[in-house]
N, C-alpha and C positions, 0 to 999 in steps of 0.2 A: 504494500500500500504506500510506503514511503517513496518508492520509485515512481509510482503514479503521480504523487505529489510533486516530485522533482521534475517530471516531464510536464505536468500541467503548469507549474511555476515558470519553467523555461519558456513555454509557449505563451503564457498570459502576460509575462512581465513587459514585453515591448508595447502591449496594448494599454495596460494600466499605468505605465510609467509616464505616458503622455497626459494623464489626467492632472487636475490641479493639485492633487496630493502627491504626485510623483511616485517614487519608489514606495512611499508609505502606504499607498493604496493596496500593496500586497498583503498588508495586515488585514484589510477588509476581505480580500480574497480568501485568506486563511480562516476566516470565520465560517465559511460555507461548509467545510467538512465537519466542524464542530456542531453545527446545527443538524446536519445529517446524522451524526452519531447520537445526538440527544434524542432525535426522533426514533431511530432504530433501536436504541437501548431500551426504550419503554416496552417493546415487544419481544425482547430476548428472554428466553427461559434459561434458568440455571441448568447445569449439567445434572444428569441423574446421580452421578457420584457425589456431587456437592449436596444435593437434596437429601441423599441417604445419610451422609455424614452429619448434616444439620439435624435430621430427625433422630439420629442416634445419640444426640447430645454430646458429640465430640467436642472437646475443649479446644479453643484456639491456642496455638503455640506462641509463646512470647518471642520477641526478637532476640532476647538473651539466649534462647535455645540454639540459635545459629552460631553463637560464640562458644558453645560447649567444646571441650577439647577434641572430641571425635569429628567435629565439623570445622574447627578453626583453620586448619591448614588449607582445606578446600576453599573456604570462604576467602582467605587471603589470596590464594592463587587466582580464583575467578575474579576477584576485585581487581587484581593487577592486570589480568588479561583484558578486562573492559577498559581500564585506564589507558593501557598502551594502545588499544584499538582506537579509542577516542583521541589520543594524542596525534594519531595519523589522520583520522577521519575529519575531525573538526576544522583544522586549518584549511583543508581543501574546501569544505562547505562554506567556510567563512570568508576566505581571502582569495580564492581562485578568480572569482568574477571581478573583483576589484583589481586584481593583478592584470587580468586580461585587458580590461578597459584602460586603466591608468598607466600601466607600464608597457603594454604591447599595442595599445591604440585600437583595440577591437571595438567595433560598434556594438551597442546594446543588443541589437537584433542578432548579430553574429554570436555573441555570448549566449543568448537565449536559445538559439538553434543548437549550439554546441552542447549545452546542458541537456536539452530535450533528447538529442541523439545519444549522448553519452549514457543517460539513464536508460533509454530504450535498449541500447546494446549491452550496457554494463550490468543490467539486472540479471544477466545470465550467470553472474558470479554467485548468486544464491544457489542455483542449481548445480553448477560445476563443483563448488566447494562441497556440497552435500554428497554428491556422487563420489568425488575423490576421497572424502573421509571414509566412505564405505569400502572403497577399493584399496587405497594406500594405508589407511589408518588415520586416526584423529591427529596425533602428534606430527607426523611427517607433513600432512596437508597444512596444518596450522603454521608450522615453521616455514614451509615454502611460501605460503600465501602472505604471511606477515613480512617476510624478506622481500618478495617481489612487490608487495604493496608499498613498502618503504621506497624501493627503487622507483616505482612508477610515480609516487608522490613527488620525489625530487625531480624526475623527468617532467612532470606536469608544470613545475615552476621554472625549470631551466631550459626547456625545449625552445627552439626557435618558433616564432609565431606560426609558421606553416605546419608545425608538428603538434601544436598545443591541443587541437581538437582530438587527435588520435591519442595523445597522452591522457587526456581527460577520460576517454573511454576506458583505458586500462586502469586509471585511478578509480573510477566508479566501479569497475568490475571487482577490483580487490576490496574496495570499501564495502560493497554489498556482501561479498564473500565473508568478510570479518563478522558480519552479523550472524550468518549461518554458523560459523565456527564457534563464536562465543556463546551463542544460544544453545548449541549442541552440548558443549562442555557443561554449561550451567544446568541444563536439564538432566544430564547424566550424573552429575555429581550431587545434585540436590533434587532427586525425583519427588514429584508431588502426587 
């Protein structure tokens, strides 16, 4: 769903940027999904497992339980994995557009197109990472993707202007793959 938002944002930005609000109009665009979620949430039913647990009087677990000695190591490792993932992911999301416009002279429409295309193609990172974790294993896939993701991030900011769009596809590919990798580790180490 985040990828769809990235594509939609890339396509809508040139249109709303011309409004009197300028780039701030994107905040109004961002409200649309929130309204949709509020409407849809009213009709969603809880899972059967949740309803059974609730009916059985199962007590909620406190946050302190995650800090118990048997979980502490995994909690720290998962926390560090997410921190390192976001250290790579966030600068690209935050600064690449500004870099492309201010430093490389890209037009807003070119940046928007590059973002829409990079998300369209880069979303395959979700699927490829999942498949490779099943084939190669979790750890080798994670190591390879985090290393190549770091390289692609550097390339995304160091590439000549003519290569920046291609670099952004690779950056997006690895950034979306990070989410699959981190979520898989979290789900397996802390099953619910």
